[in-house]
N, C-alpha and C positions, 0 to 999 in steps of 0.2 A: 510306480503309479504315476501317471501323467495328469497333472492338474490342468484344469481349464484356464485359459488366459483371463486376466482381469478385464472387466468391462472398461471401455474407454468412451470418451466423447470429445466433441470439440464445441467450443462456444465462440460465436462470432460477435464482435463488438464493432460499433461504428459511432461516430459523433464528430465533434469539433473540439480542438484545443486551440485556444486563442481564436484565430480566424481560419485555421487550417483544418480541413476534414481529415479524418483518419479511419482506417479499418484494420482490424487485427483478428487473428484466429488463435485461440489457445487450446492446447490439447491436454486432456487430463486422463489419468488412469486411477481407478478406485475399486475398492471391494464393493462399493455401492452401485446400484443400477444407474445408468446415465440419466434415467428419468426420475431418480430419487430426489425428493424435495430437500432432504437433508444435505445431499451433495451440492445442490444448487445454492442452498443457504450458506454452506461452507465456502463456496467459491465467492459469493457476493461479500461475505464477511472478510475474506482475505483481501479483496480489492478495496473494501471500505477502509481497512487499516492502511493498505498501501497508499491510497489516495489522500487520506486525511492525516497521516502521520509521516510516513517515509518520504513521500513526495515533497511535503513541506520542509522536512529537514534537509533533503537533498537540494532543492531548488531555492527556497527562501533563505535558509540558514547556511547554504553552500557546504554542507557537511562532507560531501564527497571530495572536495578540494581543500579541506582543512589542512593547515601546515602542522598541526599537532599529530604526530605519528608514533610517539614512543611512550613507554610507561603506561600509566593509568590516565593520562591526559585525554585521549580520544573517548574513553568510556565515560569519564567524569563530565566532559563537555557535552556529550550526547545526552546524558541524564539531565544535566541542567537545561539543555534546549527543550527536552521533552517536558520537563517541569514547567518551564516558562510557557510553552504552548498550552499545557493543561490549564494554567492560571488564566491565560488570555481567553480560552474557550469557556472557562468557568464564570468569567465575568461577562458572558453574553456575546463575545465577538466570534464570528465564524471566519473572519478574514484577518490575516496578520496585518495587512495594509491598513484596514480600518482601525485596528488596535494601536497602530503606530501614530495615527493622526491625532 
């Protein structure tokens, strides 16, 4: 039996980062229809997490260039950074820079 291919879609984004304009196209395959509200909500949810947590940890906390690479140190430091970020946001700060001031 030949199965039908999964539906796919592409999502175009554009905006500015800093003062630089950007454009990107992301491609997705899913068992949901490309017009599915649930699929779009899932994609938005993914990017919300990526932009509000992972980007902050990579850029602000410089997690990708951390010298700790062995044992449990990387995991423990990542958990501590996430915990600190959660505390900062729980106290009403949307910006790490504003919380540092």
